[in-house]
C-alpha positions in Angstrom: 2.5 1.7 24.6 5.6 3.3 23.0 7.0 6.0 25.3 8.2 9.4 24.2 11.9 9.4 23.2 14.5 12.2 23.6 14.4 14.5 20.5 10.9 13.4 19.5 9.1 16.0 17.3 6.4 17.9 19.2 3.4 17.1 16.9 0.6 19.7 17.2 -1.6 21.6 14.8 1.2 22.6 12.4 2.2 18.9 12.1 -1.3 17.9 11.3 -1.5 20.6 8.5 1.8 19.7 6.9 1.2 16.0 7.2 -2.3 16.4 5.7 -0.9 17.9 2.6 1.4 14.9 2.2 -1.5 12.5 2.8 -3.5 14.4 0.1 -0.8 13.5 -2.4 -1.0 9.9 -1.4 -4.8 10.0 -1.6 -4.7 11.2 -5.3 -2.0 8.6 -6.1 -4.3 5.8 -4.8 -7.2 7.2 -6.9 -5.0 6.9 -10.0 -3.5 3.5 -9.0 -6.9 1.9 -8.5 -8.8 3.6 -11.3 -8.1 0.6 -13.6 -9.9 -1.7 -11.1 -13.2 -0.2 -12.1 -12.2 0.0 -15.7 -10.9 -3.5 -16.3 -13.7 -4.7 -18.5 -13.8 -1.4 -20.4 -10.0 -1.6 -20.9 -10.3 -5.1 -22.3 -12.9 -3.8 -24.9 -11.0 -0.6 -25.7 -7.7 -2.3 -26.4 -9.1 -5.7 -27.5 -7.1 -7.8 -25.1 -7.7 -11.0 -23.0 -7.2 -11.7 -19.3 -3.4 -12.2 -19.4 -2.9 -9.0 -21.4 -5.3 -7.1 -19.1 -3.5 -8.3 -16.0 -0.3 -7.0 -17.6 -1.5 -3.4 -17.0 -1.6 -3.9 -13.2 1.5 -6.2 -13.2 3.7 -3.7 -14.9 2.4 -0.9 -12.7 3.2 -2.9 -9.6 6.5 -4.2 -11.0 7.6 -0.6 -11.4 6.2 0.3 -8.0 7.9 -2.6 -6.2 11.2 -2.1 -8.0 11.2 1.5 -7.0 10.7 1.0 -3.3 14.4 0.7 -2.2 15.6 3.5 -4.5 12.7 5.7 -3.3 13.6 4.9 0.3 17.2 6.0 -0.3 16.0 9.1 -2.1 13.7 10.1 0.8 16.6 9.6 3.3 18.9 11.6 1.1 16.7 14.3 -0.5 13.9 14.7 1.9 10.1 14.3 1.5 9.2 17.4 -0.5 11.5 16.9 -3.4 10.6 13.2 -3.8 6.9 13.9 -3.5 7.2 16.7 -6.2 8.8 14.2 -8.6 6.1 11.6 -7.8 3.2 14.0 -8.4 4.6 15.0 -11.8 5.1 11.4 -12.8 1.7 9.9 -11.7 -0.2 12.9 -13.2 1.5 12.5 -16.5 0.8 8.7 -16.4 -2.9 9.3 -15.7 -3.1 11.8 -18.6 -1.2 9.5 -20.9 -3.6 6.6 -20.1 -6.6 8.9 -20.9 -5.3 9.6 -24.4 -3.6 6.3 -25.2 -4.7 5.1 -28.6 -3.0 1.6 -28.3 -2.3 -1.1 -25.8 1.5 -0.4 -25.9 1.1 3.3 -25.1 -1.4 2.5 -22.3 1.1 0.1 -20.8 3.8 2.8 -20.9 1.4 5.2 -19.2 0.6 2.8 -16.4 4.4 2.2 -15.8 4.9 6.0 -15.6 2.0 6.2 -13.1 3.5 3.3 -11.0 6.8 5.1 -10.9 5.2 8.3 -9.5 2.9 6.3 -7.2 6.0 4.5 -5.7 7.3 7.8 -4.4 4.2 8.7 -2.3 3.6 6.3 0.6 7.2 6.0 1.9 7.5 9.8 1.8 4.3 10.2 3.8 5.6 7.7 6.4 8.8 9.6 6.6 6.8 12.9 7.0 5.0 11.3 9.9 8.2 10.3 11.7 9.6 13.8 11.2 6.5 15.7 12.5 4.9 13.4 15.2 6.3 11.7 18.4 7.2 8.0 18.0 4.3 6.9 20.2 2.0 8.2 17.5 3.7 6.1 14.8 1.1 3.3 14.6 -1.9 5.6 14.4 -0.2 8.0 11.9 0.6 5.0 9.6 -2.9 3.5 9.9 -4.5 6.8 9.2 -2.4 7.3 6.1 -3.5 3.9 4.9 -7.1 4.8 5.8 -6.9 8.0 3.6 -5.4 5.9 0.9 -8.4 3.6 1.0 -10.6 6.7 0.7 -8.9 7.3 -2.6 -10.0 3.8 -3.5 -13.5 4.7 -2.6 -13.4 7.6 -5.0 -12.4 5.2 -7.8 -15.2 2.8 -7.1 -17.9 5.5 -6.6 -16.8 8.5 -8.8 -14.4 7.3 -11.5 -16.7 4.3 -12.3 -19.7 6.6 -12.8 -17.6 9.1 -14.9 -16.4 6.3 -17.0 -19.9 5.2 -18.0 -21.2 8.8 -18.1 -18.6 10.9 -20.0 -16.5 8.2 -21.5 -12.9 6.9 -21.1 -10.9 10.0 -22.2 -12.9 12.6 -20.2 -13.0 10.4 -17.1 -9.3 9.8 -16.9 -8.2 13.2 -18.1 -10.6 14.9 -15.7 -9.3 12.9 -12.8 -5.7 14.0 -13.6 -6.6 17.5 -12.6 -6.4 16.3 -9.0 -2.7 15.9 -9.4 -2.3 19.5 -10.3 -4.3 20.6 -7.2 -2.1 18.6 -4.8 1.1 19.8 -6.5 0.1 23.4 -5.8 -0.8 22.6 -2.2 2.4 20.8 -1.6 4.6 23.5 -3.1 2.9 26.1 -0.9 2.6 24.3 2.5 4.7 21.2 2.7 7.9 21.2 4.8 10.2 18.3 5.5 10.5 18.8 9.3 9.7 21.2 12.1 12.1 23.9 13.2 14.8 22.6 15.5 14.4 19.0 14.3 16.7 19.0 11.2 18.2 15.6 10.4 21.9 15.0 10.9 24.0 16.1 7.8 24.6 13.2 5.5 28.1 11.8 4.9 29.6 11.6 1.4 27.1 9.8 -0.8 28.0 7.1 -3.2 27.5 3.4 -4.0 29.2 2.3 -0.8 26.7 4.4 1.2 23.7 2.9 -0.7 25.0 -0.6 0.0 25.5 0.2 3.7 21.9 1.5 4.0 20.4 -1.5 2.3 22.5 -4.1 4.1 22.1 -2.5 7.5 18.3 -2.3 7.1 18.0 -5.9 5.8 20.1 -7.3 8.6 17.5 -6.2 11.1 15.1 -9.1 11.6 12.4 -6.5 12.3 12.8 -5.2 8.7 12.5 -8.7 7.3 9.6 -9.6 9.5 7.9 -6.3 8.4 8.4 -7.2 4.7 6.8 -10.7 5.2 3.9 -9.3 7.2 3.2 -6.8 4.5 3.7 -9.5 1.8 1.2 -11.9 3.4 -1.5 -9.5 4.5 -1.9 -6.9 1.7 -2.2 -8.8 -1.6 -5.6 -10.5 -1.3 -7.4 -7.2 -1.1 -5.0 -5.4 -3.5 -5.6 -8.0 -6.2 -9.4 -7.9 -5.7 -9.6 -4.1 -5.8 -6.9 -3.4 -8.4 -8.2 -5.7 -11.1 -9.9 -9.0 -10.5 -12.6 -8.3 -8.0 -15.1 -6.8 -10.5 -14.7 -9.5 -13.2 -14.9 -12.2 -10.4 -18.2 -10.8 -9.1 -19.7 -10.1 -12.5 -18.5 -13.1 -14.5 -18.1 -15.8 -11.9 -20.8 -14.8 -9.4 -23.4 -13.4 -11.9 -23.8 -10.0 -10.2 -24.6 -6.8 -12.0 -21.9 -4.2 -12.3 -23.8 -2.0 -9.9 -24.0 -4.7 -7.2 -20.4 -5.6 -7.8 -19.4 -2.0 -7.4 -21.3 -1.8 -4.1 -19.3 -4.9 -2.8 -16.0 -3.3 -3.9 -17.1 -0.2 -1.9 -17.8 -2.5 1.1 -14.1 -3.6 1.0 -13.0 0.0 1.1 -15.4 1.0 3.9 -14.4 -2.1 5.9 -10.7 -1.2 5.4 -11.3 2.3 6.7 -13.2 1.1 9.8 -10.7 -1.7 10.6 -7.8 0.7 10.1 -9.0 2.9 12.9 -9.5 -0.1 15.2 -6.1 -1.7 14.4 -4.3 1.6 14.8 -5.7 2.2 18.3 -5.0 -1.4 19.4 -1.4 -1.4 18.2 -0.7 2.1 19.6 -1.9 0.9 23.1 -0.8 -2.7 23.0 2.4 -3.3 21.0 2.2 -7.1 21.6 -1.0 -7.2 19.6 0.8 -6.6 16.3 1.5 -10.2 15.4 -1.8 -11.7 16.6 -3.7 -9.1 14.5 -1.6 -9.8 11.4 -1.9 -13.6 11.7 -5.6 -13.5 12.6 -6.2 -11.4 9.4 -4.3 -13.9 7.2 -6.2 -16.9 8.6 -9.6 -15.2 8.4 -9.0 -14.2 4.8 -7.9 -17.8 3.9 -10.9 -19.4 5.5 -13.5 -17.0 3.9 -11.8 -17.2 0.5 -11.8 -21.0 0.8 -15.5 -21.1 1.7 -16.4 -18.8 -1.2 -14.4 -20.7 -3.9 -15.5 -24.2 -2.6 -19.2 -23.3 -2.2 -21.2 -26.2 -3.7 -23.3 -24.2 -6.1 -22.8 -22.1 -9.3 -22.8 -18.9 -7.3 -21.9 -18.1 -3.7 -24.8 -16.6 -1.7 -24.8 -12.9 -1.2 -24.2 -13.1 2.6 -21.0 -15.0 1.9 -19.8 -12.5 -0.6 -20.5 -9.7 1.9 -18.5 -11.5 4.5 -15.7 -12.0 2.0 -15.6 -8.3 1.2 -15.7 -7.3 4.8 -12.8 -9.6 5.7 -10.8 -8.4 2.7 -11.2 -4.9 4.2 -8.9 -5.9 7.1 -6.0 -6.8 4.7 -4.8 -3.2 4.2 -4.7 -2.3 7.9 -3.0 -5.6 8.7 -0.3 -4.8 6.1 0.4 -1.5 7.9 1.5 -3.5 10.9 4.6 -4.5 8.9 5.9 -1.0 9.2 5.4 -1.2 13.0 8.0 -4.0 13.0 10.4 -2.2 10.7 10.2 1.2 12.3 11.6 0.4 15.8 14.2 -1.8 14.2 16.0 1.1 12.4 17.4 4.5 13.4 15.9 7.7 11.9 18.5 7.9 9.1 17.4 4.5 7.8 13.6 4.9 8.1 13.1 5.5 4.4 15.2 2.6 3.3 13.6 0.2 5.8 10.1 1.4 4.8 11.0 0.8 1.2 12.1 -2.8 1.9 8.9 -3.4 3.9 6.6 -1.9 1.3 8.0 -4.1 -1.4 6.5 -7.2 0.2 2.8 -6.7 -0.5 3.3 -5.4 -4.0 5.6 -8.2 -5.0 2.9 -10.6 -3.7 0.1 -8.7 -5.5 2.1 -8.6 -8.8 2.7 -12.3 -8.6 -0.9 -13.1 -7.8 -2.3 -10.8 -10.5 -0.1 -12.6 -13.1 -1.0 -16.1 -11.8 -4.7 -15.4 -11.9 -4.5 -14.0 -15.4 -2.6 -17.0 -16.7 -4.8 -19.5 -14.9 -8.0 -17.8 -16.2 -6.7 -18.1 -19.8 -5.5 -21.7 -19.3 -8.7 -22.9 -17.7 -11.3 -21.1 -19.7 -12.1 -18.5 -17.0 -12.3 -20.9 -14.1 -12.1 -18.4 -11.2 -12.1 -21.1 -8.6 -8.8 -22.5 -9.9 -7.4 -19.1 -10.6 -8.0 -17.6 -7.2 -6.5 -20.6 -5.5 -3.1 -18.9 -6.2 -4.0 -16.8 -3.1 -3.4 -19.7 -0.8 0.1 -20.5 -2.2 1.3 -17.0 -1.5 -0.3 -17.0 2.0 1.4 -20.2 2.9 4.8 -18.9 1.8 4.4 -15.7 3.8 3.1 -17.4 6.9 6.2 -19.7 7.0 8.5 -16.7 6.9 6.6 -14.8 9.6 6.7 -17.8 11.9 10.4 -18.2 11.2 11.4 -14.6 12.0 9.0 -13.7 14.8 11.1 -14.7 17.8 14.4 -13.3 16.4 12.7 -9.9 15.7 11.1 -9.8 19.2 14.4 -10.5 20.9 16.2 -7.8 18.9 13.5 -5.3 19.6 13.7 -5.9 23.3 17.5 -5.4 23.2 17.1 -2.1 21.4 14.4 -0.9 23.8 16.6 -1.7 26.9 19.6 0.0 25.2 17.6 3.1 24.5 16.4 3.3 28.1 19.9 2.9 29.5 21.1 5.7 27.2 18.2 7.9 28.3 19.1 7.4 32.0 22.7 8.4 31.3 22.0 11.5 29.4 23.2 14.5 31.5 20.4 16.8 32.7 
């Protein structure tokens, strides 16, 4: 278990209230991010596009998201959480509204890019808010709970937006959901504060290109940051790709399920994610050494179940296997949060935003790459989902090789920092 450190924030009821407002912003951002996942087939009909063009929606959104991670991390370290979240809410709400009223494929693409830009500013800000308001020992649980609330946003997409889409139509469903952005903006302006009294961050030195380079280079040199990135890369993307775009088409077109049944399986992924997130958070908070076994176990389990599903010797996999697949995919999100538990102790408070941004790039780069590969392979093979989804194994193999390469170096460096912090604590005058 991580011990309390000198200068730790106190936590308490006020911390929960402030942090809950930040998490509400992330919750809405995830609703907007994943709303296309339940509208993929409708988008293909509305804009008259094929699989590759359809995947471009999510690829562009994730490209913007991933590309913004380091700049956003630097912004959070420099400007604070409230300012960055305000910009993010304005951007992702405008993107959702634009998507609702887009008359063409090009304008819809631009709207998703705007949404991705705003979405990119939320999660790192919420992580930073947690480190500013809660003691370090609460870090794993705070991060996992943030991820859990994000998955609840995904649940809203699969249960609410999907029904609105087929009830009131495209424009009303997306425009109506955009009102949630206005609500969280008001809450944030009224109640959000960057840090508790008496825990103001150190004043920043002169800002400039040299400072930016130092922040990025210093974060990247820490093996814990790099290991965090590769853990996030390897664990997050199978579920992200499934929920964000290709899960519904796979279940309906390749497995012959109705949209209603496919929607229920997507909901199972979300519910599994929320359940596993609570379990993983408790385990990591109490047993720090469990981080890597949990991450590797999730990767291997995902690979085995995906392989069994794609290689099943019949036209359609049985329902029990699809249920197991969706339950296992639910562990991917919580496992990806473990990446931040490697990056967090590897960096001092003034680099937390930058380090989190680097780590958060991993899963979204992997998701973007896989979304594109699946779209291209579907078009090239005449919608052979077995071949297309085999791209998952390539990315997993790459990520696993990097995790195994970095794990000992990161563990050694983390032990050195822990010993140094204990020595420093002992020598602090009473």
